[in-house]
C-alpha positions, 0 to 999 in steps of 0.5 A, a space after each residue: 499499500 504506497 499510502 501506508 508507506 507514505 506515512 510510516 516515510 513520513 512518521 520516521 522522518 518525525 520520529 528522527 528529528 523528536 528523538 534529535 531534540 530530545 537528544 540535546 536536552 539536559 538530563 537533570 534539572 538544576 531549578 524546578 521550573 516556575 508556574 511561567 518556565 511551565 507554561 513555557 514548557 508546554 506552549 514548546 510542546 504544542 509546537 513540537 507536535 506541532 510541528 510533528 503534524 505536519 511533516 506526515 498531515 500530506 501522508 497521513 490525509 491520503 491514507 486514509 483517504 484510501 482507508 473503507 468505514 471501517 478502517 478508517 474508525 480502526 485508524 481513528 482509535 488508534 490515532 486519539 494519543 495524537 489529538 487530545 482533547 483539553 
């Protein structure tokens, strides 16, 4: 399935970027972050998730369009962690 291959490649690219980002983080914090720092970290993580979505979105949409109704339901359930509501 070529759509799956494209989605898998995009996911791997996004994962590699995230892995590099994580490797650049310090192993331990020297201080407990205050409210503003935690808010900044939250914003940063939202940007990271948006970056991932921008990488995989085109291939994900193409893959989803080629699925049956039953497969779409299964796909949607598997993506719950990616698209969380707050």
